[in-house]
MDTraj code that builds the backbone (N, CA, C; nanometers):
import mdtraj as md
import numpy as np

residues = "MET LEU GLN GLY LYS ARG LYS ALA ALA THR ALA GLU ASP LEU LEU ARG ALA ARG TYR SER ALA PHE ALA ARG SER GLU ILE ASP PHE ILE LEU LYS SER HIS HIS PRO GLU THR ARG GLU GLN VAL LYS ARG GLU GLU ILE GLU GLU TRP SER LYS SER SER GLU TRP LEU GLY LEU LYS VAL LEU GLN LYS GLN ALA GLY GLU THR THR ASP GLU GLU GLY THR VAL THR PHE HIS ALA ARG TYR ILE GLY ALA ASP GLY LYS PRO ASP GLY LYS GLU PRO GLY LYS ILE GLU ASP HIS TYR GLU HIS ALA THR PHE LYS LYS SER GLU GLY ASN TRP MET PHE PHE ASP ALA GLN GLY LEU ARG GLN GLY PRO ILE ARG ARG THR GLU PRO LYS THR GLY ARG ASN ASP PRO CYS PRO CYS GLY SER GLY LYS LYS TYR LYS LYS CYS HIS ALA GLN ALA GLU ALA GLY".split()
xyz = np.array([
    [-0.6492, -0.5067, -3.7964],
    [-0.5831, -0.5183, -3.9239],
    [-0.5477, -0.6638, -3.9541],
    [-0.5028, -0.7370, -3.8517],
    [-0.4630, -0.8757, -3.8735],
    [-0.5801, -0.9620, -3.9198],
    [-0.7011, -0.9267, -3.8763],
    [-0.8192, -1.0039, -3.9156],
    [-0.8796, -0.9522, -4.0464],
    [-0.8194, -0.8495, -4.1058],
    [-0.8674, -0.7974, -4.2324],
    [-0.9852, -0.7028, -4.2204],
    [-1.0161, -0.6550, -4.1012],
    [-1.1303, -0.5655, -4.0819],
    [-1.1002, -0.4228, -4.1250],
    [-0.9731, -0.3852, -4.1222],
    [-0.9347, -0.2529, -4.1719],
    [-0.7986, -0.2632, -4.2404],
    [-0.7700, -0.1645, -4.3243],
    [-0.6449, -0.1614, -4.4000],
    [-0.5456, -0.0685, -4.3329],
    [-0.4195, -0.0927, -4.3582],
    [-0.3140, -0.0045, -4.3082],
    [-0.3246, 0.1297, -4.3802],
    [-0.3283, 0.2373, -4.3043],
    [-0.3369, 0.3712, -4.3633],
    [-0.2004, 0.4201, -4.4106],
    [-0.0937, 0.3731, -4.3438],
    [0.0420, 0.4164, -4.3777],
    [0.1355, 0.2952, -4.3787],
    [0.2549, 0.3175, -4.4300],
    [0.3565, 0.2114, -4.4286],
    [0.3910, 0.1733, -4.2848],
    [0.3993, 0.2716, -4.1966],
    [0.4297, 0.2419, -4.0570],
    [0.3199, 0.1572, -3.9931],
    [0.1932, 0.1857, -4.0258],
    [0.0828, 0.1033, -3.9745],
    [0.1018, -0.0423, -4.0137],
    [0.1397, -0.0645, -4.1395],
    [0.1593, -0.2015, -4.1854],
    [0.2788, -0.2654, -4.1167],
    [0.3866, -0.1901, -4.0995],
    [0.5028, -0.2426, -4.0284],
    [0.4626, -0.2902, -3.8893],
    [0.3878, -0.2077, -3.8173],
    [0.3461, -0.2434, -3.6815],
    [0.2538, -0.3657, -3.6811],
    [0.1671, -0.3741, -3.7792],
    [0.0788, -0.4910, -3.7898],
    [0.1601, -0.6166, -3.8189],
    [0.2591, -0.6048, -3.9051],
    [0.3433, -0.7212, -3.9369],
    [0.4241, -0.7643, -3.8150],
    [0.4733, -0.6679, -3.7368],
    [0.5431, -0.7034, -3.6136],
    [0.4491, -0.7816, -3.5212],
    [0.3275, -0.7319, -3.5048],
    [0.2286, -0.8025, -3.4213],
    [0.2023, -0.9425, -3.4759],
    [0.1980, -0.9540, -3.6071],
    [0.1765, -1.0854, -3.6687],
    [0.2932, -1.1792, -3.6379],
    [0.4154, -1.1291, -3.6412],
    [0.5302, -1.2121, -3.6029],
    [0.5183, -1.2554, -3.4572],
    [0.4815, -1.1610, -3.3701],
    [0.4711, -1.1915, -3.2272],
    [0.3610, -1.2928, -3.1984],
    [0.2547, -1.2917, -3.2781],
    [0.1411, -1.3831, -3.2575],
    [0.1444, -1.5053, -3.3491],
    [0.2479, -1.5153, -3.4294],
    [0.2616, -1.6239, -3.5271],
    [0.1442, -1.6288, -3.6246],
    [0.1024, -1.5119, -3.6715],
    [-0.0037, -1.4993, -3.7726],
    [0.0635, -1.5012, -3.9101],
    [0.1093, -1.6182, -3.9495],
    [0.1898, -1.6332, -4.0709],
    [0.1125, -1.5948, -4.1962],
    [-0.0153, -1.6283, -4.2012],
    [-0.0958, -1.5941, -4.3189],
    [-0.0971, -1.4433, -4.3428],
    [-0.1098, -1.3645, -4.2361],
    [-0.1087, -1.2189, -4.2517],
    [0.0260, -1.1713, -4.3048],
    [0.1331, -1.2261, -4.2534],
    [0.2666, -1.1863, -4.2993],
    [0.2797, -1.2126, -4.4490],
    [0.2341, -1.3278, -4.4923],
    [0.2428, -1.3614, -4.6350],
    [0.1499, -1.2757, -4.7193],
    [0.0271, -1.2542, -4.6740],
    [-0.0698, -1.1735, -4.7499],
    [-0.0268, -1.0279, -4.7604],
    [0.0462, -0.9784, -4.6626],
    [0.0869, -0.8379, -4.6641],
    [0.2179, -0.8158, -4.7392],
    [0.2695, -0.9210, -4.7999],
    [0.3916, -0.9115, -4.8808],
    [0.3518, -0.8754, -5.0244],
    [0.4208, -0.7804, -5.0836],
    [0.3893, -0.7315, -5.2181],
    [0.3950, -0.8454, -5.3205],
    [0.2986, -0.8496, -5.4136],
    [0.2958, -0.9581, -5.5139],
    [0.4239, -0.9709, -5.5961],
    [0.4946, -0.8595, -5.6199],
    [0.6174, -0.8651, -5.7000],
    [0.7312, -0.9381, -5.6307],
    [0.7300, -0.9429, -5.4975],
    [0.8408, -1.0070, -5.4244],
    [0.7939, -1.1227, -5.3358],
    [0.6676, -1.1546, -5.3413],
    [0.6110, -1.2588, -5.2543],
    [0.6756, -1.3959, -5.2758],
    [0.7154, -1.4257, -5.3984],
    [0.7746, -1.5574, -5.4259],
    [0.9100, -1.5759, -5.3577],
    [0.9708, -1.4688, -5.3114],
    [1.0992, -1.4772, -5.2423],
    [1.0840, -1.5200, -5.0963],
    [0.9609, -1.5212, -5.0480],
    [0.9336, -1.5506, -4.9076],
    [0.9168, -1.7007, -4.8881],
    [0.9816, -1.7535, -4.7860],
    [0.9698, -1.8955, -4.7531],
    [0.8868, -1.9089, -4.6260],
    [0.7668, -1.9596, -4.6403],
    [0.6738, -1.9717, -4.5280],
    [0.7371, -2.0435, -4.4090],
    [0.8098, -2.1514, -4.4350],
    [0.8687, -2.2308, -4.3268],
    [0.9659, -2.1482, -4.2430],
    [1.0475, -2.0660, -4.3096],
    [1.1444, -1.9839, -4.2377],
    [1.0752, -1.8777, -4.1521],
    [0.9744, -1.8127, -4.2089],
    [0.9002, -1.7112, -4.1335],
    [0.8319, -1.7748, -4.0129],
    [0.7690, -1.8887, -4.0359],
    [0.6979, -1.9562, -3.9275],
    [0.7936, -1.9994, -3.8167],
    [0.9076, -2.0533, -3.8543],
    [1.0048, -2.0982, -3.7553],
    [1.0586, -1.9805, -3.6735],
    [1.0923, -1.8695, -3.7411],
    [1.1436, -1.7518, -3.6705],
    [1.0371, -1.6953, -3.5781],
    [0.9160, -1.6850, -3.6282],
    [0.8059, -1.6296, -3.5500],
    [0.7775, -1.7126, -3.4250],
    [0.7659, -1.8420, -3.4422],
    [0.7266, -1.9296, -3.3313],
    [0.8398, -1.9599, -3.2343],
    [0.9636, -1.9511, -3.2806],
    [1.0750, -1.9871, -3.1926],
    [1.1366, -1.8661, -3.1231],
    [1.0724, -1.7512, -3.1348],
    [1.1251, -1.6291, -3.0746],
    [1.0237, -1.5684, -2.9793],
    [1.0765, -1.5063, -2.8764],
    [0.9938, -1.4278, -2.7854],
    [1.0161, -1.2811, -2.8220],
    [0.9127, -1.2173, -2.8721],
    [0.9239, -1.0816, -2.9253],
    [0.9108, -0.9812, -2.8123],
    [1.0071, -0.8883, -2.8035],
    [1.0180, -0.7966, -2.6898],
    [0.9805, -0.6524, -2.7207],
    [0.9745, -0.6158, -2.8454],
    [0.9365, -0.4785, -2.8746],
    [0.9845, -0.4285, -3.0090],
    [0.9207, -0.3223, -3.0541],
    [0.9490, -0.2602, -3.1832],
    [0.9647, -0.1109, -3.1630],
    [1.0664, -0.0546, -3.2267],
    [1.0864, 0.0897, -3.2214],
    [1.1135, 0.1389, -3.3633],
    [1.0321, 0.2335, -3.4081],
    [1.0537, 0.2946, -3.5389],
    [1.1608, 0.4011, -3.5218],
    [1.2660, 0.3923, -3.6025],
    [1.3786, 0.4848, -3.5917],
    [1.3701, 0.5997, -3.6911],
    [1.3193, 0.5695, -3.8110],
    [1.3129, 0.6706, -3.9151],
    [1.2118, 0.6265, -4.0189],
    [1.1432, 0.7227, -4.0785],
    [1.0538, 0.6895, -4.1888],
    [1.0625, 0.7976, -4.2945],
    [1.0415, 0.7551, -4.4167],
    [1.0454, 0.8468, -4.5292],
    [0.9272, 0.8149, -4.6187],
    [0.8441, 0.9141, -4.6421],
    [0.7201, 0.8970, -4.7195],
    [0.6346, 0.7885, -4.6513],
    [0.5567, 0.7146, -4.7291],
    [0.4754, 0.6081, -4.6716],
    [0.3478, 0.6554, -4.6051],
    [0.3060, 0.7792, -4.6337],
    [0.1825, 0.8314, -4.5764],
    [0.0637, 0.7925, -4.6648],
    [-0.0546, 0.8302, -4.6259],
    [-0.1766, 0.7853, -4.6942],
    [-0.1788, 0.8196, -4.8424],
    [-0.1246, 0.9337, -4.8810],
    [-0.1300, 0.9743, -5.0220],
    [-0.0094, 0.9262, -5.1033],
    [0.0907, 0.8682, -5.0379],
    [0.2106, 0.8193, -5.1075],
    [0.1849, 0.6820, -5.1697],
    [0.2700, 0.6467, -5.2634],
    [0.2626, 0.5145, -5.3259],
    [0.3706, 0.4205, -5.2740],
    [0.4742, 0.4783, -5.2135],
    [0.5777, 0.3962, -5.1507],
    [0.6423, 0.4730, -5.0368],
    [0.7140, 0.3999, -4.9539],
    [0.7803, 0.4609, -4.8402],
    [0.8767, 0.3634, -4.7756],
    [0.9598, 0.4152, -4.6880],
    [1.0554, 0.3308, -4.6167],
    [1.0447, 0.3572, -4.4667],
    [1.0706, 0.2523, -4.3911],
    [1.0703, 0.2620, -4.2456],
    [1.1928, 0.1869, -4.1944],
    [1.2741, 0.2545, -4.1148],
    [1.3879, 0.1903, -4.0500],
    [1.3465, 0.1634, -3.9063],
    [1.3682, 0.0396, -3.8619],
    [1.3193, 0.0031, -3.7295],
    [1.4164, -0.0880, -3.6560],
    [1.3896, -0.1020, -3.5274],
    [1.4667, -0.1890, -3.4389],
    [1.3666, -0.2785, -3.3667],
    [1.3817, -0.4091, -3.3832],
    [1.2979, -0.5058, -3.3113],
    [1.3888, -0.5881, -3.2206],
    [1.3391, -0.6186, -3.1012],
    [1.4155, -0.7010, -3.0063],
    [1.3397, -0.8301, -2.9836],
    [1.4161, -0.9375, -2.9714],
    [1.3555, -1.0677, -2.9467],
    [1.4564, -1.1585, -2.8778],
    [1.4049, -1.2623, -2.8170],
    [1.4905, -1.3662, -2.7606],
    [1.4792, -1.4855, -2.8525],
    [1.5926, -1.5269, -2.9069],
    [1.5947, -1.6403, -2.9980],
    [1.5901, -1.7723, -2.9232],
    [1.5454, -1.8748, -2.9921],
    [1.5377, -2.0091, -2.9340],
    [1.6125, -2.1062, -3.0250],
    [1.6276, -2.2299, -2.9808],
    [1.6947, -2.3318, -3.0623],
    [1.6262, -2.3453, -3.1983],
    [1.7062, -2.3745, -3.2988],
    [1.6522, -2.4029, -3.4306],
    [1.6190, -2.2800, -3.5132],
    [1.6626, -2.1641, -3.4697],
    [1.6329, -2.0443, -3.5440],
    [1.7089, -2.0420, -3.6756],
    [1.6435, -2.0030, -3.7850],
    [1.7070, -2.0065, -3.9167],
    [1.8341, -1.9232, -3.9281],
    [1.8458, -1.8130, -3.8535],
    [1.9640, -1.7296, -3.8704],
    [2.0800, -1.7731, -3.7806],
    [2.0613, -1.8797, -3.7050],
    [2.1696, -1.9356, -3.6254],
    [2.2100, -1.8524, -3.5051],
    [2.1243, -1.7636, -3.4583],
    [2.1568, -1.6824, -3.3413],
    [2.1601, -1.7705, -3.2169],
    [2.2273, -1.7205, -3.1167],
    [2.2440, -1.7956, -2.9926],
    [2.1105, -1.8083, -2.9186],
    [2.0722, -1.9312, -2.8805],
    [1.9456, -1.9508, -2.8096],
    [1.9438, -1.8776, -2.6753],
    [1.8279, -1.8192, -2.6419],
    [1.8098, -1.7553, -2.5132],
    [1.8723, -1.6173, -2.4991],
    [1.9370, -1.5679, -2.6016],
    [2.0036, -1.4379, -2.5965],
    [1.9130, -1.3310, -2.6584],
    [1.9111, -1.2125, -2.5978],
    [1.8348, -1.1026, -2.6565],
    [1.9056, -1.0577, -2.7839],
    [1.8293, -1.0531, -2.8911],
    [1.8832, -1.0133, -3.0212],
    [1.8248, -0.8780, -3.0604],
    [1.9056, -0.7981, -3.1277],
    [1.8626, -0.6697, -3.1804],
    [1.8589, -0.6801, -3.3319],
    [1.7415, -0.6615, -3.3890],
    [1.7232, -0.6719, -3.5340],
    [1.6939, -0.5327, -3.5889],
    [1.7868, -0.4796, -3.6683],
    [1.7701, -0.3498, -3.7322],
    [1.7434, -0.3741, -3.8798],
    [1.6461, -0.3013, -3.9342],
    [1.6088, -0.3251, -4.0737],
    [1.5596, -0.1949, -4.1367],
    [1.5891, -0.1800, -4.2639],
    [1.5392, -0.0693, -4.3461],
    [1.4404, -0.1330, -4.4433],
    [1.3111, -0.1130, -4.4191],
    [1.2066, -0.1816, -4.4954],
    [1.1426, -0.0873, -4.5971],
    [1.1152, -0.1422, -4.7152],
    [1.0486, -0.0680, -4.8214],
    [0.9064, -0.1193, -4.8356],
    [0.8124, -0.0270, -4.8463],
    [0.6718, -0.0601, -4.8631],
    [0.6202, 0.0065, -4.9895],
    [0.5341, -0.0648, -5.0619],
    [0.4717, -0.0094, -5.1827],
    [0.3244, -0.0456, -5.1808],
    [0.2459, 0.0393, -5.2444],
    [0.1038, 0.0090, -5.2559],
    [0.0814, -0.0831, -5.3746],
    [-0.0140, -0.1733, -5.3578],
    [-0.0592, -0.2611, -5.4653],
    [-0.2114, -0.2580, -5.4593],
    [-0.2717, -0.2149, -5.5683],
    [-0.4178, -0.2010, -5.5747],
    [-0.4704, -0.1162, -5.4584],
    [-0.3951, -0.0108, -5.4257],
    [-0.4366, 0.0831, -5.3222],
    [-0.4067, 0.0412, -5.1801],
    [-0.3472, -0.0756, -5.1593],
    [-0.3165, -0.1258, -5.0251],
    [-0.1661, -0.1258, -5.0002],
    [-0.1271, -0.0840, -4.8790],
    [0.0141, -0.0906, -4.8423],
    [0.0580, -0.2355, -4.8317],
    [0.1755, -0.2645, -4.8896],
    [0.2322, -0.3986, -4.8872],
    [0.3814, -0.3873, -4.8558],
    [0.4335, -0.4876, -4.7837],
    [0.5773, -0.4951, -4.7580],
    [0.6425, -0.5377, -4.8886],
    [0.7433, -0.4622, -4.9350],
    [0.8069, -0.4923, -5.0624],
    [0.9408, -0.5632, -5.0448],
    [1.0291, -0.5031, -4.9662],
    [1.1635, -0.5589, -4.9519],
    [1.2285, -0.4969, -4.8281],
    [1.3388, -0.5546, -4.7871],
    [1.4090, -0.5014, -4.6706],
    [1.5578, -0.5231, -4.6830],
    [1.6294, -0.4375, -4.6165],
    [1.7742, -0.4493, -4.6070],
    [1.8072, -0.4546, -4.4586],
    [1.8650, -0.5659, -4.4170],
    [1.9061, -0.5782, -4.2781],
    [2.0231, -0.4858, -4.2501],
    [2.0209, -0.4240, -4.1355],
    [2.1298, -0.3356, -4.0951],
    [2.2096, -0.4075, -3.9890],
    [2.3325, -0.4356, -4.0169],
    [2.4161, -0.5147, -3.9263],
    [2.4456, -0.4429, -3.7958],
    [2.4668, -0.3148, -3.8033],
    [2.5005, -0.2433, -3.6809],
    [2.3788, -0.1716, -3.6270],
    [2.3813, -0.1514, -3.4996],
    [2.2735, -0.0791, -3.4355],
    [2.3032, 0.0685, -3.4343],
    [2.2695, 0.1336, -3.3286],
    [2.2958, 0.2772, -3.3203],
    [2.4444, 0.3069, -3.3337],
    [2.4750, 0.4237, -3.3837],
    [2.6146, 0.4632, -3.4004],
    [2.6745, 0.4882, -3.2623],
    [2.7857, 0.4253, -3.2388],
    [2.8564, 0.4421, -3.1114],
    [2.9948, 0.4980, -3.1402],
    [3.0356, 0.5932, -3.0594],
    [3.1666, 0.6561, -3.0740],
    [3.2743, 0.5527, -3.0426],
    [3.3743, 0.5416, -3.1294],
    [3.4844, 0.4482, -3.1046],
    [3.6047, 0.5188, -3.0433],
    [3.6191, 0.6480, -3.0725],
    [3.7294, 0.7241, -3.0153],
    [3.6758, 0.8099, -2.9002],
    [3.7640, 0.8503, -2.8112],
    [3.7171, 0.9328, -2.6995],
    [3.6641, 1.0675, -2.7500],
    [3.5695, 1.1220, -2.6764],
    [3.5112, 1.2510, -2.7110],
    [3.6144, 1.3606, -2.6862],
    [3.6184, 1.4574, -2.7766],
    [3.7096, 1.5696, -2.7609],
    [3.6582, 1.6606, -2.6501],
    [3.7393, 1.6845, -2.5518],
    [3.7017, 1.7716, -2.4411],
    [3.7123, 1.9186, -2.4786],
    [3.6419, 2.0033, -2.4057],
    [3.6428, 2.1476, -2.4331],
    [3.7827, 2.2072, -2.4335],
    [3.8679, 2.1626, -2.3410],
    [4.0018, 2.2206, -2.3266],
    [4.1103, 2.1424, -2.4000],
    [4.0710, 2.0391, -2.4737],
    [4.1683, 1.9622, -2.5529],
    [4.2054, 2.0415, -2.6776],
    [4.3220, 2.0115, -2.7348],
    [4.3568, 2.0757, -2.8622],
    [4.2545, 2.0352, -2.9696],
    [4.2192, 2.1279, -3.0551],
    [4.1211, 2.0990, -3.1601],
    [4.1790, 1.9946, -3.2556],
    [4.0990, 1.8929, -3.2933],
    [4.1480, 1.7874, -3.3831],
    [4.1847, 1.8375, -3.5227],
    [4.1439, 1.9601, -3.5580],
    [4.1754, 2.0108, -3.6916],
    [4.3217, 2.0511, -3.7054],
    [4.3938, 2.0614, -3.5905],
    [4.5356, 2.0955, -3.5948],
    [4.5640, 2.2442, -3.5926],
    [4.4668, 2.3270, -3.5603],
    [4.4848, 2.4728, -3.5592],
    [4.5743, 2.5211, -3.4451],
    [4.5899, 2.4373, -3.3415],
    [4.6668, 2.4769, -3.2253],
    [4.5812, 2.5446, -3.1191],
    [4.4558, 2.5731, -3.1517],
    [4.3638, 2.6330, -3.0556],
    [4.2974, 2.5241, -2.9729],
    [4.2423, 2.5648, -2.8590],
    [4.1608, 2.4718, -2.7812],
    [4.0320, 2.4443, -2.8596],
    [3.9793, 2.3251, -2.8424],
    [3.8574, 2.2846, -2.9130],
    [3.7432, 2.3839, -2.8910],
    [3.7281, 2.4327, -2.7641],
    [3.6168, 2.5229, -2.7323],
    [3.6272, 2.6562, -2.8067],
    [3.7491, 2.6956, -2.8475],
    [3.7686, 2.8232, -2.9179],
    [3.7734, 2.8049, -3.0694],
    [3.7655, 2.6811, -3.1145],
    [3.7783, 2.6544, -3.2579],
    [3.6504, 2.5911, -3.3129],
    [3.6519, 2.4611, -3.3343],
    [3.5404, 2.3935, -3.3968],
    [3.4190, 2.3733, -3.3068],
    [3.4337, 2.3770, -3.1764],
    [3.3186, 2.3652, -3.0881],
    [3.2240, 2.4829, -3.1114],
    [3.2780, 2.6017, -3.1377],
    [3.1949, 2.7180, -3.1656],
    [3.1239, 2.7037, -3.2985],
    [3.1941, 2.6522, -3.3977],
    [3.1348, 2.6329, -3.5301],
    [3.0214, 2.5311, -3.5243],
    [3.0376, 2.4239, -3.4474],
    [2.9358, 2.3196, -3.4354],
    [2.8147, 2.3695, -3.3578],
    [2.8362, 2.4596, -3.2617],
    [2.7262, 2.5110, -3.1801],
    [2.6402, 2.6098, -3.2587],
    [2.6974, 2.6771, -3.3544],
    [2.6249, 2.7809, -3.4264],
    [2.5633, 2.7313, -3.5479],
])
top = md.Topology()
chain = top.add_chain()
for i, resn in enumerate(residues, 1):
    res = top.add_residue(resn, chain, resSeq=i)
    for name in ("N", "CA", "C"):
        top.add_atom(name, md.element.get_by_symbol(name[0]), res)
traj = md.Trajectory(xyz[None], top)
């Protein structure tokens, strides 16, 4: 795909190709795969600097909506890991593993999947901040019953 021998069949295919392009510093592919309506928002220097100054560790697709072969648009939420280096545009700490979460929108242009826009997600996976309610603890709803006899049953069914 990076050499233009085949087209992305789905939005996820294009996402994975773009990740590979970042890892290989294939800046031309990243720019060419950007939708014409939003391409002017892209700064080649920033993409090139981020791509070349980072060690890319992996990509995980977390969620996708539409974006299949017959769709005209779709979204993919993903998590990419990388080690940042000095001079990175986002000012991350050099040498530290970074977690990049993003909700990306893809649209077709002239029948080809293109990256349209993205929304960075500041937080990663949802983590519980309060302790988990135990089976024998009082139910948080205030019924006076034990959790296992109250809402735990409702959640299980």
